[in-house]
C-alpha positions as CSV (number, residue, x, y, z in Angstrom):
1,X,-127.8,-4.0,94.5
2,X,-126.4,-5.0,91.2
3,X,-128.6,-4.0,88.3
4,X,-128.8,-3.8,84.5
5,X,-130.3,-0.7,82.8
6,X,-131.9,-1.2,79.4
7,X,-132.9,1.7,77.1
8,X,-131.0,3.8,79.6
9,X,-131.3,7.3,78.1
10,X,-129.6,9.5,80.7
11,X,-130.0,7.0,83.4
12,X,-133.1,7.8,85.4
13,X,-133.4,4.4,86.9
14,X,-129.7,4.3,87.7
15,X,-129.8,7.7,89.4
16,X,-132.8,6.6,91.5
17,X,-131.2,3.3,92.5
18,X,-127.9,5.1,93.3
19,X,-129.7,7.6,95.6
20,X,-131.9,5.0,97.1
21,X,-129.1,2.7,98.0
22,X,-127.0,5.6,99.3
23,X,-129.8,6.7,101.6
24,X,-130.1,3.2,102.9
25,X,-126.4,2.5,103.4
26,X,-126.3,0.0,100.7
27,X,-124.1,-0.3,97.6
28,X,-125.4,0.0,94.1
29,X,-123.6,-1.2,91.0
30,X,-124.7,-1.0,87.4
31,X,-123.2,-4.0,85.5
32,X,-124.2,-2.7,82.1
33,X,-126.5,-0.5,80.1
34,X,-128.1,-0.4,76.7
35,X,-128.8,2.6,74.5
36,X,-128.8,3.1,70.7
37,X,-128.8,6.9,70.6
38,X,-125.1,7.8,70.5
39,X,-125.7,11.3,71.9
40,X,-127.5,9.8,74.9
41,X,-124.7,7.3,75.4
42,X,-122.2,10.2,75.4
43,X,-124.3,12.1,78.0
44,X,-124.7,8.9,80.1
45,X,-121.0,8.2,80.1
46,X,-120.3,11.9,81.0
47,X,-122.7,11.8,83.9
48,X,-121.8,8.4,85.4
49,X,-118.6,6.4,85.9
50,X,-119.1,3.5,83.5
51,X,-115.6,2.0,83.3
52,X,-115.8,-1.8,83.3
53,X,-119.5,-1.9,82.6
54,X,-121.0,-3.8,79.6
55,X,-122.2,-1.5,76.9
56,X,-125.0,-3.5,75.2
57,X,-125.7,-0.9,72.6
58,X,-128.5,-2.2,70.4
59,X,-130.0,-5.1,72.4
60,X,-131.3,-6.7,69.2
61,X,-127.8,-7.2,68.0
62,X,-126.4,-7.8,71.5
63,X,-128.5,-10.9,72.2
64,X,-127.3,-12.4,68.9
65,X,-123.8,-12.6,70.2
66,X,-122.6,-16.1,71.3
67,X,-121.3,-15.1,74.8
68,X,-123.8,-12.4,75.7
69,X,-125.1,-14.1,78.8
70,X,-121.6,-14.5,80.2
71,X,-120.9,-10.8,79.6
72,X,-123.7,-9.8,81.8
73,X,-123.1,-12.1,84.8
74,X,-125.5,-12.2,87.7
75,X,-127.5,-9.2,88.9
76,X,-130.5,-8.5,91.1
77,X,-132.7,-6.2,89.1
78,X,-133.4,-5.3,85.4
79,X,-134.8,-1.9,84.7
80,X,-135.8,-0.1,81.6
81,X,-138.2,2.4,80.0
82,X,-138.7,0.3,76.8
83,X,-139.4,2.3,73.6
84,X,-142.8,4.1,74.0
85,X,-143.2,5.7,70.6
86,X,-145.0,2.6,69.3
87,X,-147.7,3.0,72.0
88,X,-147.7,6.8,72.7
89,X,-150.6,9.1,72.0
90,X,-148.0,11.3,70.4
91,X,-146.9,8.7,67.9
92,X,-148.6,6.5,65.3
93,X,-149.5,3.9,68.0
94,X,-148.5,0.9,65.8
95,X,-147.5,-1.2,68.8
96,X,-145.8,-4.5,68.1
97,X,-146.1,-3.7,64.3
98,X,-143.4,-1.1,65.0
99,X,-139.9,-2.4,65.4
100,X,-139.6,-0.2,68.5
101,X,-142.5,-2.2,70.0
102,X,-141.1,-5.5,68.9
103,X,-137.8,-4.8,70.7
104,X,-139.8,-5.6,73.9
105,X,-139.2,-9.3,73.2
106,X,-135.5,-8.8,73.6
107,X,-136.2,-8.0,77.2
108,X,-137.9,-11.3,77.5
109,X,-134.9,-13.0,76.0
110,X,-132.6,-11.4,78.5
111,X,-134.9,-12.2,81.4
112,X,-135.2,-15.8,80.4
113,X,-131.5,-16.3,80.2
114,X,-130.3,-14.3,83.1
115,X,-133.2,-14.6,85.6
116,X,-132.7,-11.6,87.9
117,X,-134.8,-11.6,91.0
118,X,-136.6,-8.4,90.1
119,X,-137.7,-6.4,87.1
120,X,-138.9,-2.7,86.9
121,X,-140.1,-1.4,83.6
122,X,-141.7,1.9,82.5
123,X,-143.8,3.0,79.6
124,X,-146.4,5.6,78.6
125,X,-149.8,5.3,80.3
126,X,-151.4,4.6,76.9
127,X,-149.7,1.2,76.8
128,X,-152.6,-0.1,78.9
129,X,-155.2,1.1,76.3
130,X,-153.3,0.5,73.1
131,X,-155.1,-1.9,70.7
132,X,-158.0,-2.1,73.1
133,X,-155.8,-3.5,75.8
134,X,-154.4,-6.3,73.8
135,X,-150.8,-4.9,73.8
136,X,-150.7,-4.5,77.6
137,X,-152.2,-8.0,78.0
138,X,-149.4,-9.4,75.7
139,X,-146.7,-7.6,77.7
140,X,-147.9,-9.0,81.0
141,X,-148.4,-12.5,79.5
142,X,-144.9,-12.6,78.1
143,X,-143.4,-11.4,81.4
144,X,-145.5,-13.9,83.3
145,X,-145.5,-17.0,81.1
146,X,-142.4,-16.7,78.9
147,X,-140.0,-15.1,81.4
148,X,-141.6,-16.7,84.6
149,X,-142.3,-13.5,86.6
150,X,-145.1,-12.7,88.9
151,X,-146.0,-9.1,87.8
152,X,-148.3,-6.2,88.5
153,X,-148.4,-2.6,87.3
154,X,-149.4,0.8,88.5
155,X,-149.8,4.3,86.9
156,X,-147.9,7.0,88.7
157,X,-147.7,10.8,88.1
158,X,-144.4,12.6,88.5
159,X,-146.1,15.6,90.2
160,X,-147.0,13.5,93.2
161,X,-143.3,12.9,94.0
162,X,-141.7,16.3,94.4
163,X,-141.2,17.2,90.7
164,X,-143.7,19.8,89.4
165,X,-144.5,18.1,86.1
166,X,-147.6,16.3,85.1
167,X,-146.2,13.0,83.7
168,X,-148.3,9.8,84.0
169,X,-146.4,6.6,83.3
170,X,-147.2,2.9,83.9
171,X,-144.6,1.0,85.9
172,X,-144.4,-2.8,85.8
173,X,-142.8,-4.7,88.7
174,X,-142.1,-8.3,88.8
175,X,-140.4,-11.0,91.0
176,X,-139.0,-14.2,89.5
177,X,-141.1,-17.1,90.6
178,X,-138.0,-18.9,91.7
179,X,-137.5,-16.1,94.2
180,X,-141.0,-15.9,95.5
181,X,-141.8,-17.0,99.0
182,X,-144.6,-19.6,99.5
183,X,-147.9,-18.0,98.7
184,X,-146.4,-14.6,97.9
185,X,-148.0,-12.5,95.1
186,X,-147.1,-9.2,93.5
187,X,-149.5,-6.4,94.0
188,X,-148.9,-2.6,93.7
189,X,-151.3,0.1,94.9
190,X,-151.0,3.8,93.9
191,X,-152.6,4.7,97.2
192,X,-150.2,2.8,99.2
193,X,-147.2,4.1,97.3
194,X,-148.4,7.7,97.9
195,X,-149.0,7.0,101.6
196,X,-145.6,5.4,102.1
197,X,-143.6,7.8,100.0
198,X,-145.3,10.8,101.6
199,X,-143.0,10.5,104.5
200,X,-139.9,10.8,102.3
201,X,-139.7,14.6,101.8
202,X,-136.6,16.0,103.5
203,X,-135.3,12.6,104.4
204,X,-133.7,11.7,101.0
205,X,-130.9,12.8,98.7
206,X,-133.6,13.7,96.1
207,X,-134.2,17.1,94.7
208,X,-137.7,18.3,95.7
209,X,-139.7,21.2,94.3
210,X,-143.3,22.1,95.3
211,X,-143.8,24.1,92.1
212,X,-141.7,25.5,89.2
213,X,-141.1,28.6,91.3
214,X,-139.6,26.6,94.2
215,X,-136.0,27.2,93.0
216,X,-136.4,25.3,89.7
217,X,-136.8,28.1,87.2
218,X,-134.1,30.7,86.8
219,X,-134.9,34.4,86.8
220,X,-132.1,35.2,84.3
221,X,-131.4,33.1,81.3
222,X,-129.7,33.7,77.9
223,X,-131.7,35.7,75.4
224,X,-131.7,32.8,73.0
225,X,-134.4,31.1,75.0
226,X,-136.9,33.9,74.5
227,X,-139.6,33.9,71.9
228,X,-139.3,36.3,69.1
229,X,-142.1,38.8,68.4
230,X,-142.8,36.9,65.2
231,X,-143.3,33.5,66.8
232,X,-145.2,34.6,69.9
233,X,-148.7,34.7,68.2
234,X,-148.2,31.1,67.0
235,X,-147.0,29.8,70.3
236,X,-149.8,31.5,72.2
237,X,-152.6,30.6,69.8
238,X,-155.2,28.0,70.5
239,X,-154.6,26.3,67.2
240,X,-156.6,26.1,64.0
241,X,-159.8,24.5,62.8
242,X,-158.1,21.2,62.5
243,X,-156.4,21.3,66.0
244,X,-157.9,23.4,68.8
245,X,-156.6,23.3,72.4
246,X,-156.4,25.9,75.0
247,X,-152.8,27.4,75.1
248,X,-151.7,28.7,78.5
249,X,-148.3,29.8,79.7
250,X,-146.9,30.1,83.3
251,X,-148.0,26.7,84.6
252,X,-147.0,26.1,88.2
253,X,-147.0,22.4,87.5
254,X,-145.4,21.9,84.1
255,X,-146.9,20.0,81.3
256,X,-145.3,16.7,80.3
257,X,-141.8,17.1,78.8
258,X,-141.6,15.8,75.3
259,X,-138.6,14.7,73.2
260,X,-139.7,17.1,70.5
261,X,-140.0,20.2,72.7
262,X,-137.0,21.7,70.9
263,X,-139.3,22.3,68.0
264,X,-141.4,24.7,70.1
265,X,-145.0,23.6,69.9
266,X,-147.9,25.7,71.0
267,X,-148.3,26.6,74.7
268,X,-151.0,23.9,75.0
269,X,-148.3,21.3,74.6
270,X,-144.9,22.7,75.8
271,X,-144.0,24.9,78.7
272,X,-143.4,28.7,78.4
273,X,-142.9,31.3,81.1
274,X,-143.0,35.1,81.2
275,X,-140.5,37.3,83.1
276,X,-143.5,39.2,84.5
277,X,-144.8,36.0,86.1
278,X,-141.4,34.9,87.5
279,X,-140.8,38.4,89.0
280,X,-144.3,38.8,90.4
281,X,-144.4,39.1,94.3
282,X,-147.6,37.1,94.3
283,X,-147.6,34.8,91.3
284,X,-151.1,33.4,92.1
285,X,-152.5,36.9,91.9
286,X,-150.6,37.5,88.7
287,X,-152.3,34.5,87.1
288,X,-155.7,35.7,88.1
289,X,-155.4,38.7,85.9
290,X,-156.5,36.6,82.9
291,X,-154.5,38.4,80.2
292,X,-155.7,38.2,76.7
293,X,-153.5,36.6,74.0
294,X,-152.7,40.1,72.7
295,X,-151.7,41.3,76.2
296,X,-149.6,38.2,76.8
297,X,-147.8,38.8,73.6
298,X,-146.5,42.0,75.0
299,X,-144.7,40.2,77.8
300,X,-141.2,38.7,77.7
301,X,-141.8,34.9,77.2
302,X,-139.3,32.2,77.1
303,X,-139.1,28.4,76.8
304,X,-137.5,26.1,79.4
305,X,-133.7,25.8,79.4
306,X,-132.2,22.4,79.1
307,X,-131.1,22.7,82.8
308,X,-134.6,23.4,83.9
309,X,-135.9,20.4,81.8
310,X,-133.3,18.1,83.5
311,X,-134.4,19.4,86.9
312,X,-138.0,18.7,86.1
313,X,-137.0,15.0,85.7
314,X,-135.0,15.0,89.0
315,X,-131.5,15.5,87.6
316,X,-129.0,18.3,88.6
317,X,-127.5,21.2,86.8
318,X,-124.1,19.4,87.2
319,X,-125.5,16.6,85.0
320,X,-126.1,19.1,82.2
321,X,-122.7,20.7,82.6
322,X,-121.0,17.3,82.3
323,X,-123.0,16.5,79.2
324,X,-122.2,19.9,77.6
325,X,-118.5,19.3,78.4
326,X,-118.8,16.1,76.4
327,X,-120.1,18.1,73.4
328,X,-123.8,17.5,73.7
329,X,-125.9,20.3,72.1
330,X,-129.0,21.9,73.6
331,X,-131.1,20.1,70.9
332,X,-130.0,16.7,72.2
333,X,-130.3,17.8,75.8
334,X,-134.0,18.7,75.3
335,X,-134.5,15.3,73.6
336,X,-132.8,13.5,76.4
337,X,-134.8,15.2,79.2
338,X,-138.0,14.6,77.3
339,X,-137.2,10.9,77.0
340,X,-136.1,10.4,80.6
341,X,-137.8,8.6,83.4
342,X,-138.5,10.8,86.4
343,X,-135.9,10.0,89.2
344,X,-138.1,10.8,92.1
345,X,-141.0,8.6,90.9
346,X,-138.6,5.6,90.6
347,X,-137.1,6.4,94.0
348,X,-140.5,6.4,95.6
349,X,-141.4,3.2,93.9
350,X,-138.2,1.5,95.1
351,X,-138.9,2.7,98.6
352,X,-142.4,1.2,98.5
353,X,-141.1,-2.1,97.0
354,X,-138.4,-2.4,99.6
355,X,-141.0,-2.0,102.3
356,X,-143.2,-4.6,100.8
357,X,-140.8,-7.0,99.1
358,X,-137.4,-6.3,100.7
359,X,-135.7,-5.8,97.4
360,X,-132.4,-4.6,98.9
361,X,-131.9,-8.0,100.5
362,X,-133.2,-9.9,97.5
């Protein structure tokens, strides 16, 4: 399968396609990738062999070049997690009034000119609700009417696919109408995806964890990841009168990773773990003790390491090592993991789509 990865980050779509093709005795080839964050580009090129691939960089500028279509050539699938800050509950939700939302139309430009058989896009779940549904309607209209794809979408949660992180994202899949068989439509069902992908465990090259305690969290990490006595009360607090939310540590299924987790938000937003929990013979019994905030503050509490954050997205410790060797700081590694698409979720979706639409032979 030849593919093009837009808004690549650290290559979640690429890793999923590579593993899926490998497990099905097929070849995968990335013809090019786009990413404007130079640190993410450096990580991407450290993790993958990209020699000979087209580096699109900023696709706004790329599509203004005279020969950009010829540079890309023919490929089977376009993938991308287009910028979500414009639609996210965490952002200002300005949608297409934000330049990061407007860049969506460059996807339409590329699809219109290159016409790959398939598209697979990802965004935050709030895309469907933004501007009372009008933003989502425009995304689907542009893909259908302007780019000529039959499309449907589904919301999937990372925790359902062997990665212990609550992370709900909307995935949009489309088939070019010139590639559709007579009478064929595009429909995706979360229930069908869960049913079909439920048979994958142990039969793939994916990393799989039942919880954060299933070989994902390390029992010994550098002291720099531990919370100081001064900051513990802030991290553990439930907030102030302007923002109140129950802060809890030691989550068996991690909260959604964020690009800003390096800033260390309260434990109602980011993930923190105590040595006492990790060392407990019966972690479930430990959690039932219902420690007060004051008692918790006496424990040794730490944040996730970059390696653990990468693992929560389906990547490997080797990926982190390669990025570090390229000079990428922990600060950037946290950002990159928080912005990544979950590998296992994409893999499960590819498996489902291949069963239903034979995408490997497309």
